[in-house]
N, C-alpha and C positions, 0 to 999 in steps of 0.2 A: 505494499500499500504505500502510495506517495503521500507524505506526510505535510506536503506543501499544499495539497488539495484536500481539505478536508470532506467526507462524505456528509449526506443528510441524515444518516442515522445516528444511533448513538454510539460514541466512541470514548475511549479512556485514552486516547493517543496525545490528547492536549489538556491532560490536567492543570498543568501549570497555567494555562491561559483561562480555562473554562470554570475551575474552582473560584479564583478570585472575582471574576465575573459574576458568577452566581452569587459571591456575597454583597457585592455591589447593587445586584438587581433586588435581592432580599432586603437592603436596607432602603432603598426607593419604595418597593412595595408595600411594606409594612404599614408606613402613616397612610398611605392610599387606599389599602384595603379597609382600614379602620373609617378612613374618612369617608369613603364611597358608602359603607355600609351605614354610617351616621346620617349622610344625605340621602339614604334611600329609606330612612326610616324603619330599617330592620336591624335585628340585633348584631352587635358588634362583632360577634364570633361568627356571623355568617359570612362576612367579608374576608375573615381568615381562612374559612374552610374554603370557600371559592378560590382563594389563591393558592392553597394547598393543591387543590384538586386541579387548577391550571397549570400549577409548575409540575406536578409529576405524572398526571393521569394524562392529559392533553398534550404534554412536551412529548411522552412516549408515543403517542398514538397519532402525533402530526407528522407531516413529511417535511415541516420546517426546521432548519438547522437554526436559527436564531430567534425566532418569534416567541414571545412571553405571553401567557395567557393569564386572564384574572378578571376580578371585578372590574366594571368599566364605567366611567363617569356619563357614557353615552347611554346607559340602562338605567340611571337613577330615577330619571322621571317616570319611566314605565313602573319600575319596582313601587316606587313611593304611591303612585296613582293605583297600582294592581292592589298592593296591601289595605289601601283606604277602602277601594271598592270591593273587595272579598272580605273585609273586617277581621282577618286573621292571618298570620304569616304562615301558619302550618297549612291554610287553604291555598295561599298564593304558591308555596312549595309544589303544588300540584301543577300548575300551571309552567313552572320550570321544568318539571319532568316531561310534560308533554311537548314542551318547546324542544328539549333535547331529542326526543323521538323525531320530531319533525325535522330537525336538522339532520339527523342520521339519514332520514328518506329523502332529503334534498340533496345529499351526497351522492347516494346511490342514483337519484334521478340525474346527476351530472349537471346540478345546477351552480355549478362553482362560476360560471361564467357571468352571473347575474350583476356581479359588480361593474363590469362593464357598460351595462344600459342604465346607470344612474348618473346624470350629468354633474358635474363639479359644482356648478351653482347650487343645486338643491343638498348636496352632501355639506357643503360648506355652510349652507343656511343652518342645515341642521345641527352641526356642531358648535355653531355660533349662538344657536339657541338654546341648547343645553348648558353652554357658558354662561348664559344671561340667567337661565334659572338656578344654576348653581351660586351665583353671587347674590340673588335675591333671597335663597334659602339659606346659605350660610352666613350672610351678615349678621342676623339677629345672634347667632351662635357666638360670632367673634366678638360683639360688644356685651355679651351677658345677658341678653334678654330672657327674662323668664316670666311667660304670661301667667303660669300658676302660682308663682310667688310674689306676683305684682311687682316685678323687679324690670325697670327699663334699661338698666345698663350695670356694669359691674366694672368698676376701675381695672380690678386684677386680670378680667378677661380681654379688656381693650389692651392693656399695656402688653399682656403676652401676645395678643394676636397681631399686635401692631409690631412688635420687635420681630415674630416669626415671619411676617411677610417681607419686612426689610432684609431678613437674613436670606431668604429664598430669592428674592429679586438681585440681591447682592451676590450670590452665588452663581448667577446666572450671566453675570458680566463677562464677555468674551474674552477679554485679556487675562482673566484668573485661570481658564482653561489650560493654559502652559504650565501650571504649578500641579504637581501630581496629587496633593491633598484636595485641592478644590475640584480636579478632575473626576476622582474615584470616591470620594464621600460627598453624596447627596446633601443638598441644602436642606430639603426637607427633614433630614435626620437630625441637623445640627439644629433647626428649629424646635424640634421635639424636645431634644436634651436641654435646650436654652428655657423651653415653657417649664419643663419640670423642675428645674434649678430655680427658676423665677418664683414659682409657687412656693417652693421652700423657703426661700427667702422671705416672701409675704408672711409666711407663717411664722417666723422667727421675729421679723422686725415690723411687719405692717399687717397684723392679723386682720383688719377691716378688709383687706384687699385678698387675703386667701380664698381660694375658690371653695365651694362645696362640695359634697361626693357627688352631686347632681352635674356639676361642670366637668367630671373626670370621666375618662374611661370606664366602662364597667364591663371586664371580661370575666366571666366565672373562674374561679381558681378551684381546681380539683386537687383533693388530698390523697387521691388513688384512683387507679384505672377504671374502678367502677364509676366514680363520680365523673369523670373525664368522659366517658362513653355516654354518660347521662345528659351531658350539656348538649349533644346534638338532636336537633328536632325534625322529626317524621313527619312527611306529609299527609294531610288530612284527607283520606280518599273519600270522603262523604262529599267533598267539592266537584267530584266528577259529575254530579248531577246539575251544575250550575254552569249555564251557558256562557257566563262572562270569563269562566276559568279558560276556556278555548279562545275567546277572543283575545285575551291576555296572552296566553300561549303562542298564538299566531303572530301577534305583536313582536313579542320576544324573539321569536325564531326568526323573523324577517329582519329587525334591525340588528340582532346579534350576528346575523350570517353577513349582513352588508357590512358592518364593521369590522369583522373579521377579515372578510375578503380585502376590504381598504387596507386595514393595517398590514396584512401579509404582504399585499403589493408593495406597499412602502418599506415592509421589513426586507424584501428582494432587492428593492433598490439601494437599500444601505448595506447590503452584504458585500464585503469587497471580493468575493468569490462568484459572484452573480448567480448562484444557485437559485434554481425557480421552485418555490412552492407549488405541489399539486393542489390546486383549489378544491377539488372534490373531496380527496382524502381530508382537507383540513375541515370541511364541513362535517364530516363524520366524526371526526375527533372532537370538535367543539360540542358536536350532539352528545357524544358519550360524556364530555365533562359536565355537561348541564345536565344530563340524566343523573349522574352520581351526584352532583352538587345538590340538586333538588331532593333527593332521597335522602340525604344525611342534613340537611338544613342550610345549605350555603346559597349564596346569591348566584344570579345567573352570570355568564362570563363570556368573554370575547377574547380574541387577540387583541393585545394592547400597544398602543404605539410608544409611548412614553416609556414602559419599562423594556420594552423592545430596542428603544435607541440607548437605553442605558446599557445593556447588554451588549450591543454591537461597541459602543464606545469604551465599554470596559475591556475589549479585546477579546470577547467570546468567539469559539471557533465551531463548537457543535452543540446540540441539544441538551448535553450534559449540564452546561451552565444555568438552563432554565430549569432542570429537574433538581439541581442541588439548591437553588433559590426555593424552591417548594419543600424541600426537606428541612431548610432553616425555618420557613415560617411554621411548620409542624414542631419543631423544638422548641420555638420561641413560645407557644401557647401551652405547651406541655410543660415546661421548666420554667418560665418566666413569665407568667401571666399576671402574677402579683406585682410584678415591677412595671408592666404595661398599663397597669390600672393607675399609676399616677400621671399617666398623660393627660393634659387639660383637652377638652374638647374645643377650646379655642385655638390649640395649635393646628388639630385636623381641619378645623373650619379655615384657617389662614392657608394650608396647604391647597384646599379646595378652591379657594377664592383666587388664588394665583392660577391655578388650573383653568378655571372659568375665564379670568382675564386673558390667558393665552388663546382660549377657544373664540372668545368674543372680543378681541382687542380693536380699536377704532381702525387702526391700519389696514386690516383686513376688509371693513367697509368700504374705505377708500378704493382699495384695490378692486373691489368688485363693481365700484362704480366706474372706474376707468376703462373696465373691460367692455362696458356698453349694457345699454339695456338688455339684451338677450341673456347676459349673465346677471345683472343686478336685481332684475324684476322678481325672476324665481328665488333668487337669495332671499330677498327680503319678504316676498309672500310666505316661502317656508318659516323664517324666523316669526313672523307676526302670527301665522296661524297655528304654529307649535305653542306659543304663549297663550293663544286663547282657546285651543282644543287639546290636542295630544300629539305625542311624536308621529303616529303613523298616520293621522288625518292631515297633520302638518305637511309631511313628506308627500302624501298622495297630491294635495291641493298644489306644492311646490311643482310637482311632476306634470301636472296638468297644464299649468303655465308654461313650463320649460317646452313641453311638446307643441302648445300654442305655437311659441315662436319658431319651432323646428318645422313645423307644416307651413308657417307662412313663409318661412326662407326657401325651404323646399318644394313649394307647391308645383305639381306636374313636372319635377326633375327626380329622376331615377338616379340613385348611386350605382356606379360601375367602378370595377377595379379592372384595368387593363395589364396584362403581363405578357411580354414577348416570350417565344420559345427560346430555350437555352440555346445560344450560339457558342460558337467555338470560345472556351475560355470561361464557359458559364455564365455568362452574363444575363442579368435579369433586369427588366424595366417594368415598373409600376407606375401606371398612370394613374393618379388620382382624378376622381370625377370633379364636376363643375362645382358641387356642394357636398361637402364631406361633414356629416354631424357626428354626435357621441353615439348614435345607433349603430355607425359603422365601425366603432372602436373595436368590437369583438371581432368581426371578420378580418380587419387589417392587422390585428394582434396576432390572430392565428396564421395568416398569410407570412408576416414577418418570423414568426417562431418556426415556421416549417423550413426557411431557407437555410440549406446547408453551408457547412464551413467552408471556408476557401472561394467563395463566390463574389463576384461583383454586381453590386446592386445599385440601381439608380430609382429614385423615387422622385417623380416629376409631378410637381404641382402648378405647373405653368397653366393649365386650363382651368384651374379650380379658383372660384372667386370667393369661396367661403369655406374655411377650414375650423373646425370646433376647436377649442382650446384642449380638451381631452385627447384629441387626435394627434395635434402639434407636439404637445408633451411625450406622448407615446413615442413618436417617432423620432424625436430627440433622444429619449432614453435608449431607443433600439440602436441609435446611432453610437451611442457609448458603448452598450454592451457588445456591439457587434464586434469591437476590437479583439475582443477575448475568443472570437470565434474565426478570427481571419477574414471576416466579411469587409470587402472595401464598399464604404456607403457614400453615394454622391446624392445631394440634395438639391433639385431644381426648383427655384421660386418658392422655397418653404418660407413662410413667415417667421421672423426671427424669434426665438423662445423669449429673449429679453423684453421686447415689446408685450407679449402676450402676458407674461408673469408680471410685468411692472417694474422689474429690477432696473 
């Protein structure tokens, strides 16, 4: 085996790279697992369960070498609304189990290509809407608002949240990444440690600012294995007779599958070895993870880009890094639950406020506006619709608007792809049609993926009046990846990527 080219399977040939990377991902994942459970209105332990299953089970079953799975910010709205609608968490778990089964079925139906058929404007709108919701939900926790106790704010919570946000933002400054400490120790972990320390200082010197038990993490502490097993929640199968369970399950399956496919696509782009994740296998792996997570009380999960990025940046080579992070999460709740219970909820709220800000930052709105009404209107419609309805309805409405613009652009114009027969030297010419939209992305991606090594390829856009942003980005990504296959790519009249991305 060539150690310079890691496989996509589980390998122990890169322990010195994978184990440290797994530790870094664990440090990133721990506060996120707790924070996402908090934002979802679910037991905090459920976030850890999903992280463990995502790290161990999904990583084993997945065909991705670097992708990390766990509870996702993109599902918080669905989980929160689902628990509220059904009235009990154990009934919601039934929906998670069914969603897992649906994902497995989607995998066998080879539905892994569905990610190609959602325009980036709608996806970005969905993520921005989730960011706004996170900010609105977590801001009261950050300031210590307690409706039951008639407390409008708490100085201790405000100070801890404010300093935690400052630490996380400071940690993200680009110039710090050249230092090993800032590169491998996540800011969220430092924020959590600082929050715990500040509350201890308040207890000694400023008792009025000390956080109450209700403002701290509450993980069950098991004294023995029997008590630990008793912490897991089983799904209430009586909920099978409630039609709302199936509506929520379908919603979870669709959104979780979409977020997973988008995250794995991003992970493949980050992979320095350009390994390609089999999408249908990924759906099956995520389905298995959600099935097991729902059976033992965990949140639904997806492949998640934040933890995946941390994994890649930490130097991971194989899926062993993701498995190791899952094992560390398991060890943390078995051996250190009492320690974790000193973490202020304001710290977790700060972590999620920064996540929300990154998803819905103002520069994103400016970028989408610069791209034109075809991108901006579906983007804004998706955001507004999600705020006033739910995630699935918001995405559906955004899709309808996006399709309207596509139909208006492509009225009575068919998409065609012209390819010359291989001539001497194996040259191929792909002639793009007059109008190319995101609907054509799947077929173009398959055409490009089928091109053999040592080939000369010309992609001619000279007859194209409109090429969708998604297709342009995909073609430029192909141009970069083609070098690894010794494919010589020539682009004719292709719109510049810098213009499209607003760089």
